[in-house]
C-alpha positions as CSV (number, residue, x, y, z in Angstrom):
1,M,-0.3,7.9,-126.0
2,W,2.0,9.2,-123.3
3,R,1.8,12.8,-124.7
4,S,-2.0,12.5,-124.5
5,F,-1.7,11.3,-120.9
6,H,0.6,14.1,-120.0
7,R,-1.9,16.7,-121.4
8,W,-4.8,15.1,-119.5
9,R,-3.0,14.5,-116.3
10,G,-3.7,17.9,-114.8
11,I,-7.4,17.8,-115.5
12,I,-7.7,14.2,-114.2
13,L,-6.0,15.3,-111.0
14,G,-8.3,18.3,-110.7
15,A,-11.4,16.2,-111.2
16,A,-10.2,13.6,-108.7
17,A,-9.6,16.2,-106.1
18,L,-13.0,17.8,-106.7
19,V,-14.8,14.4,-106.5
20,A,-12.9,13.5,-103.3
21,T,-13.6,16.9,-101.6
22,V,-17.3,17.0,-102.6
23,W,-17.9,13.4,-101.7
24,L,-16.3,13.8,-98.2
25,A,-18.4,16.9,-97.7
26,L,-21.7,15.2,-98.8
27,T,-21.0,12.2,-96.6
28,N,-20.1,14.4,-93.6
29,Q,-16.6,13.0,-93.5
30,L,-14.8,16.2,-94.4
31,I,-15.1,17.2,-90.7
32,L,-12.6,14.5,-90.0
33,Y,-10.0,16.6,-91.8
34,I,-11.0,20.3,-91.2
35,H,-13.1,22.5,-89.0
36,P,-16.8,22.7,-90.1
37,R,-16.5,26.5,-90.7
38,Y,-14.0,25.8,-93.5
39,I,-16.1,23.2,-95.4
40,V,-18.1,25.6,-97.6
41,F,-15.0,27.6,-98.4
42,T,-13.1,24.4,-99.2
43,V,-15.8,23.0,-101.5
44,V,-16.2,26.3,-103.3
45,M,-12.4,26.6,-103.9
46,A,-12.2,23.1,-105.1
47,V,-14.8,23.8,-107.8
48,L,-13.1,27.0,-108.8
49,A,-9.8,25.1,-109.0
50,L,-11.4,22.6,-111.4
51,V,-12.7,25.4,-113.6
52,L,-9.2,26.9,-113.8
53,V,-7.7,23.4,-114.6
54,I,-10.1,22.9,-117.4
55,A,-9.6,26.4,-118.7
56,S,-5.8,25.9,-118.7
57,F,-6.2,22.7,-120.6
58,L,-8.5,24.2,-123.2
59,L,-6.3,27.3,-123.6
60,R,-3.0,25.4,-123.7
61,P,-0.2,27.2,-125.6
62,G,0.8,26.2,-129.1
63,H,3.9,24.3,-130.1
64,N,6.6,24.2,-127.5
65,H,10.0,25.0,-129.0
66,D,12.0,24.2,-125.9
67,E,14.3,21.2,-125.9
68,P,12.3,18.0,-125.6
69,Q,12.3,16.1,-122.4
70,R,14.5,13.0,-122.0
71,T,12.9,9.6,-121.8
72,S,13.9,9.4,-118.1
73,Q,12.3,12.7,-117.4
74,K,9.0,11.7,-119.1
75,V,9.0,8.4,-117.1
76,V,9.4,10.2,-113.8
77,A,6.7,12.8,-114.7
78,N,4.3,10.1,-115.7
79,V,4.9,7.9,-112.6
80,A,4.4,11.0,-110.4
81,G,1.1,11.7,-112.2
82,V,-0.1,8.2,-111.7
83,L,0.8,8.2,-108.0
84,A,-0.9,11.6,-107.5
85,I,-4.1,10.3,-109.1
86,A,-3.9,7.1,-107.0
87,V,-3.7,9.3,-103.8
88,A,-6.7,11.4,-104.9
89,L,-8.8,8.3,-105.7
90,A,-7.8,6.7,-102.4
91,M,-9.4,9.7,-100.6
92,V,-12.7,8.5,-102.1
93,I,-12.3,4.8,-101.9
94,I,-10.7,4.5,-98.4
95,P,-12.9,5.9,-95.7
96,P,-11.1,8.4,-93.4
97,A,-10.4,7.3,-89.8
98,T,-10.7,9.4,-86.7
99,L,-7.7,10.1,-84.5
100,T,-7.1,7.5,-81.8
101,S,-5.3,7.0,-78.5
102,A,-2.1,6.5,-80.5
103,T,-2.2,10.1,-81.4
104,V,-3.1,11.1,-77.8
105,A,0.1,9.3,-76.7
106,Q,2.1,11.7,-78.9
107,R,0.5,14.8,-77.6
108,D,-0.1,16.4,-74.3
109,I,-3.7,15.6,-73.1
110,N,-5.4,18.6,-71.5
111,G,-2.4,20.7,-72.6
112,S,-2.1,24.5,-72.8
113,G,-4.7,24.6,-75.6
114,V,-7.5,24.0,-73.1
115,G,-8.0,27.2,-71.1
116,A,-10.4,29.1,-68.9
117,E,-11.9,30.7,-71.9
118,V,-13.8,27.5,-72.7
119,R,-15.7,27.1,-69.4
120,S,-15.0,29.4,-66.4
121,I,-15.4,28.4,-62.8
122,D,-17.7,31.3,-62.1
123,E,-20.0,30.2,-65.0
124,A,-20.0,26.6,-63.8
125,A,-20.7,27.7,-60.1
126,N,-23.9,29.3,-61.1
127,A,-25.1,26.5,-63.5
128,D,-28.0,24.1,-62.7
129,N,-28.0,20.3,-63.0
130,A,-29.5,20.5,-66.5
131,S,-26.5,22.6,-67.6
132,F,-24.0,20.2,-66.1
133,A,-25.6,17.3,-68.0
134,A,-24.8,19.2,-71.2
135,F,-21.2,19.8,-70.3
136,T,-18.8,18.1,-72.7
137,V,-15.4,16.5,-72.1
138,L,-13.9,19.8,-73.1
139,D,-15.9,21.7,-70.5
140,W,-15.0,19.5,-67.7
141,A,-11.3,19.3,-68.7
142,S,-11.3,23.1,-68.7
143,L,-12.6,23.2,-65.2
144,L,-10.2,20.5,-64.0
145,R,-7.3,22.6,-65.2
146,Q,-8.5,25.5,-63.1
147,T,-9.3,23.9,-59.8
148,S,-8.8,20.7,-57.9
149,D,-11.0,21.7,-55.0
150,T,-13.3,18.8,-54.4
151,S,-16.0,21.0,-52.8
152,F,-16.4,22.8,-56.1
153,Y,-17.4,19.5,-57.8
154,A,-19.6,18.2,-55.0
155,G,-23.1,17.4,-56.1
156,K,-22.4,18.3,-59.8
157,P,-23.5,15.4,-62.0
158,V,-21.2,14.4,-64.9
159,D,-22.3,12.8,-68.1
160,V,-19.6,12.6,-70.8
161,T,-18.9,10.6,-73.9
162,G,-15.6,9.8,-75.5
163,F,-13.0,7.1,-76.3
164,I,-10.8,5.4,-73.8
165,T,-7.2,6.5,-73.3
166,E,-5.1,5.2,-70.5
167,D,-3.5,7.3,-67.8
168,A,0.3,7.0,-68.4
169,D,0.9,7.2,-64.6
170,D,-1.6,4.5,-63.5
171,A,-2.8,2.7,-66.5
172,A,-4.2,-0.2,-64.4
173,N,-6.7,2.0,-62.4
174,V,-7.3,5.2,-64.3
175,F,-8.3,6.0,-67.9
176,Y,-9.4,9.1,-69.7
177,V,-12.7,9.6,-71.5
178,S,-11.2,11.5,-74.3
179,R,-12.1,13.7,-77.3
180,F,-10.1,15.7,-79.8
181,I,-10.8,19.5,-80.3
182,I,-10.0,21.0,-83.7
183,T,-9.5,24.7,-84.3
184,C,-8.5,24.4,-88.0
185,C,-7.8,20.9,-89.1
186,A,-6.8,17.4,-87.9
187,V,-3.1,18.4,-87.9
188,D,-3.6,20.8,-84.9
189,A,-6.1,18.5,-83.1
190,Q,-5.6,18.7,-79.3
191,P,-6.7,15.8,-77.0
192,V,-8.7,16.6,-73.9
193,G,-10.0,14.1,-71.4
194,V,-11.7,13.4,-68.1
195,P,-9.9,11.0,-65.8
196,V,-11.9,8.1,-64.5
197,Y,-10.9,6.0,-61.6
198,M,-11.9,2.4,-62.3
199,P,-9.5,-0.4,-61.1
200,G,-9.3,-3.3,-63.5
201,W,-11.0,-1.4,-66.4
202,K,-8.8,-3.2,-68.9
203,D,-10.5,-6.5,-68.0
204,T,-13.7,-5.2,-69.7
205,Y,-12.7,-2.4,-72.0
206,A,-10.0,-1.6,-74.5
207,L,-8.2,1.5,-75.7
208,D,-10.2,3.5,-78.2
209,D,-13.6,2.0,-77.1
210,W,-16.2,4.7,-77.1
211,V,-18.1,4.9,-73.8
212,Q,-20.6,7.1,-72.0
213,V,-19.8,7.7,-68.3
214,T,-22.0,9.2,-65.6
215,G,-21.0,9.9,-62.1
216,Q,-19.4,12.6,-59.9
217,F,-15.9,13.9,-59.4
218,V,-14.0,12.9,-56.2
219,A,-10.5,13.1,-54.9
220,N,-8.6,10.6,-57.0
221,P,-8.0,7.4,-54.9
222,S,-5.0,6.5,-57.1
223,A,-1.7,7.1,-55.4
224,S,0.3,7.0,-58.7
225,S,-1.8,9.2,-61.0
226,A,-0.9,12.8,-61.3
227,Q,-4.6,13.7,-61.5
228,Q,-5.9,15.0,-58.2
229,I,-9.6,14.7,-59.3
230,A,-11.1,11.8,-61.0
231,L,-14.6,10.7,-62.1
232,D,-16.2,8.1,-59.9
233,P,-18.4,6.2,-62.4
234,A,-21.9,5.4,-61.4
235,E,-22.6,3.9,-64.8
236,L,-20.4,3.2,-67.8
237,T,-22.0,2.2,-71.1
238,P,-20.3,1.3,-74.4
239,V,-21.5,3.4,-77.3
240,G,-20.8,3.8,-81.0
241,E,-18.5,6.4,-82.4
242,P,-20.6,9.6,-82.9
243,A,-21.1,11.1,-86.4
244,E,-19.0,14.0,-85.2
245,P,-16.3,12.6,-83.1
246,Y,-14.4,15.8,-82.7
247,L,-15.3,18.9,-80.6
248,F,-15.0,22.3,-82.2
C-alpha cells in the first residue's frame, strides 16, 4: 500500500496544486498572492506542470536496482508527502487573508518604493477636481513625499479608501488610511498611507477597519507626529474590504 502511495504522491501533489491555483484564480483570490499581470501565466504554468507530472507517472522507469530504502527513510518520505498534500489542500479550504496593520508595523510606510514616478507635482497642479476625486492613497502618498507646502494642497478635495494603521509617533491623534502596493507578489508588498488628524479616533474605530475619508489636507496640528501634512476629515465612513484590496 505504501509503495502505491509513494507512486501516486507526485500526481496527487500536482493535482492539488492545480486545483488550488485555478480555484484562487476563478474566485479572484489569486490577486492576494501575486500581481494580476502574472495570473494568466501562473495558471498556464500550473496546467503544464500537471501534464508533466502525469506524463512522468505514466512513463515511470522499470524496476529500480538501487539499494532499497530503509524503513525510516520511507516513513520520512511518506510523512513529508502527507504534509505537502495538506498544505496544498489548505490553500483551497482556508480562505487567504489580506495583509494588515501588523505587516505595516514591520515595514516602512510610504518608504522609498513610493516615488515621483507614480504621481508628479506638475501633473497634480494641473488636475481638476474630478481628477482629484479619483486619486488613490498611493497618488496622495506620492505627492506628500514630494512637498509639504500647504498652499499646494489648498482647495484640493481628497477622497480615499483604505484600512486604519496608527501613527507610531502620535497614535492617539493620528492614523493612516493605508493600502498595500504590489509589484510582483505579496512578499514585496509596500504599505502606503495618508495621515489623518482625528483626536480620539480609537474611541470609535479600530486598527484594520476599512474606511472612506473625505476632506482636505492641512498643516498637521499634532506636535508629536513626524507628518507635516495631514488630512482634516470632513466625513469618515466605515466600508467593507474591497474585492481588490491591494493597489497595483
